[in-house]
N, C-alpha and C positions, 0 to 999 in steps of 0.2 A: 738088772742095773739099772735104776730108774731113768728113763729119760729125763733130759735136763731141758728146763724150759725159762723163757723169762720171763719175771713177776711184771706183769702190768698195773698201772693204778689208773683209775678213771680220771678222764679230764673234768676238771671241775672249775668253774668261770663265781670268782666271789660275788663279784656284780651284780650274776645274774642268781646265786643265791639272795641275796641280801631279800630279791623279790620275789622268790617262789611263794604262790599260795595268795600274795597280796592283790587284793580287786580295784585295777583302774576304771573308771567308771566312765561310762560311756553311756551319750543319749539320755534323757531322764530315768532310766530305770535298767539300763545296761550294763557288762560289765565284759570286762578280759583279764584273764590270770594265764600264767604258767605253772603248766603242772609238776611238766618233768623235763629232760633236756638232755640230751648227748653231743659231744662232741665240742667246738671251737675254732674260733682263725688256728688253732697248732693243731687241729683233727683237720682241716682242709691242706695246712701243709703237709702236715706227715701224707696225706693220702695223695698227693700232689708228685711227693719224691717215692711215693711207693716203701714208706720205713717204719718203724716203730720207735717209740723212747721220744724223748726231747730234742735227740741229736743236740747238735754245736751250732746251727745258725741262730744267729741275733735278730732281734727285731724288725730291725731294717728289711736286714733281710727276705725275712716272710711277707713283711711288708711289700714288697718289690714282688714277690712274687704273686702274692694274690691280687695283686693289681697287672700284675700279666696275665692271669687267668682269666678276671675280671673284662679286661678290657679284650682280650682274645676268645671271648666264648667259651671256652676251658670250662664247661659246668660242671661236669662230675666228679670231680673232688668235693666241689659245695655243697653234693647229695650226700657225703659220710655224715653231716649236720643235723638232726633233728631234734623238734621242739616240740612240746603237746599242750598246746591250750585250751581253757576252761571259756566257752563265749558265752553270753546271754546276749539276746539282737533278738529284735524283730523278724516276722517269717517272712515280711517281702525284701528284709534286708540279706535274710540269710538265704533266698532264691537267686540271689545277683552270688555269694559268697559259694555255694555246694557246687557254681557251674565249674568251681575250679576242681578236677575232678582228682587232680596228684596227689589223693592225701587218703587219711585212716578217719572216716569219723564214726562216732556214735552219738543220734541226738535222742533229747530227751519225745520219749514216746508219747500221745497223745489217744493212743487207744489200751494203754496199760495203765495211764494215773492220769490224776485229774489236770485238764489244761493248765498252767502257768496264770496266774488270777495278776495277770500285768499285761499292759496295754499300751505300745508309746504313743505320748500325749503330743501332740504341735503346738507351741508357745502361738500368741497371735503375730507377733512378728516372726514367726519361723515356715508363712507356707508363699510357696514359690509360684513363679509364674511358668506355666511352660517354654522353653526355648524357641522362637519361630524357624531357626534355622538350623535345629538340629531335634530329631523327633525323639530322643527318647531323655533328652536333657529339660534342664528345666535352666530359667537365668529372670534374676533378681525376685521382690517379694511385692507379694500385694499391699494395700492398703492398711496398716494395723485397725482401723475403724474394724473394716469387714474379714481380719485376722480373727478380731475380738466372736467375730460370730461365724464363723468357719471353727474356730476349736471350741466353742459351746456345742453345735453340731454334733462335733467328731466325741464329745465327751458322753453328752445325751446317747449315741448311736452305741458306742462302745456300752456303758452300761444296761442298754436293753437289751443288747444281743449275750453279753455274759448273762443277766437274768434271764433269758430263754436259755440258757448251756445249760446252768445248773440246776434248771428246771427239770431241763429231759433228764438229766443224770440223777437227779430225786427220783425221779420215776420211774428209775429204771432202765432209761434207753441206755445202746451197747454206748460206751463213750470212744466206740471209733464212728460211729454215726453222730451221736449229740454235738462233736467237735464241729461239723461241715460248716456250720455257719457261723464261725469265729473271726472274726474278719485280722484280715494281716497284719495288722499291725500285732495281734498277742505274739508274746517275747517267748519265743523258744530257746533251750540251753542245749548246747554241746559242746565233746569233746573232740577235739582237730588237729591230728599227729601228722606235721609237713615235714620234707627236708628242705632245707636250707634253699637249694636251688628254686625250687618250684615255690616256697614262701616270697622269693625275693619276686618272680614274676609274678604273683597277686600282687605284692605291694607297689610293684610296679605298673599294672593297671589299676589298682583300687585307689593308689594317691595320688593319681592322676588328676589333674583340675576338672575334666569332663567326664570322671565319676561319680557316682550319686554321692550324695553329703554324704545321708545317714551311710553307710559302708566308708568313708573316706576317711568317718571318722575313726572309727575301727582301726583302719589301716593306718591311721598315724599314728596311735598309739601305739600299734603294735612297733613297727619302724623304731620310733623316736624314742618311747619308752623301754621296750622291750631288745630287740635287734641290735640296736646300739650298742646297749650291753653287753649281750651275748658274744657279738665279734665285732668289735669294736672296726677290725682292718679290714672286713667286708664288709661293713656298712660303710665305710669312708670311698670305698671304690664303688661300691654300688650306686652312690648318691652322685657319684663325679664318672664313672662309664657308662652309665646305664641309665638311674633316674634323671639326673641332670644335662644326660648328655644330649645330644642334637644327630641324625641320622640323613642323608641325603641320598634319594634314588638315583639312578644312571640320569633321567631326566633332569634332575633339578640340580645336577653337577653338570650335565652343558651350559644349561643355564647361569648357574652361580660364577662360572669361568667365565662369562661375559659379562656379566657385570659385574664382576670385579676388572677386570680390563674395561670400564667403562662403553664396552660396547652394548650401549641399550637397546640403539634399534635390530642387531643377531638375537638380545636376548627374548624381545617382543615378537620377533620373527618365529622365533623356538618355541614361544608359546603358543600362538598360534597353530604352528606342526602338530603342538601337542593337544592341543582342541581343546586349550584350557581358556579361550580370549571368545568364542563364540556368542554373538549376541543375538536380544531375543525383537519382535518388530519393535519395539518401543527403544531400542537401541542399549538397554542393558545389558551386562557381564550376567550370559545363562553358570548359572550355580556351578560348579565344579569344585568338589572336596579334594581333589588335588592339587588344582591353585589354590584355595583357600589354607590350606594346608601349607603349602609351600611361602604364602604371604606372612603367615604367624611362624612360618621359619627366618625368614629374613626380618622377620619386625624386634628379632630375638639378637640378628646381628646389625641393628640400625640401617638396615639397606629398606630402599622403599621400590618397589618392582614398577618397572619405568610403565605399564600400562595403566596403574593406579589414574596417574595423571591426563589420560588419552580420552 
């Protein structure tokens, strides 16, 4: 007697099917497009309930369960969904992207193929200053007159390096060696397959305002144009409980309780106890990232720490 089995249908999301293969333009010559995907909000719910088929749950119940999972950081059900993206991105931004190791990657090889003849160009109004309070960030834009000169130099540099590279290849130099002086602005391409849980972690870090602008643009398109259509209930929960949320440490909670109770002196004493209010010889507060980050959180609540006016 043949073994009986339940016939299962692949879960499809019509809103995502409509954009399969569509290129979303990023920067001057980059793009993102969806190649394939598996699962949906429904798959997250199925995994959480350890069941197959559509079941009898209503959308509002599915939404409540997904929000519960996101709120309490039950991540495994979100790993049941996967997506494969095709991206074209400058190598310097790709270096940051590839640090997210929880994915399957296959990148365009400049050992086997000639390097892509495209490098990211910076418009005169896009050159940024180095941030004074963040060693790895930027802040504000340079004067556009200076930007014109910087963009002109950049274009000349790209052209020169490309010509040198192509001459080496023409002379028969091995591609793996000919490529070594190409600028980091050179575009590369890759297929990137990742599960939904790790994709959301990527988006939390790379959509954040302190992330480098170039990779942030890629992350925003992935989130707003792709993930929101693929798993709308999960995206809503992610934006509510993860990306748009603020966590407070145990130390921060102690101070916050005093501030809510209007015990400003007690709040200040705690900040001093935590080493946040040390001063230099001129009387200015010594930089403390913990204090600065807490002050930013208080700003979201329209609260001013009492030591600001001291």
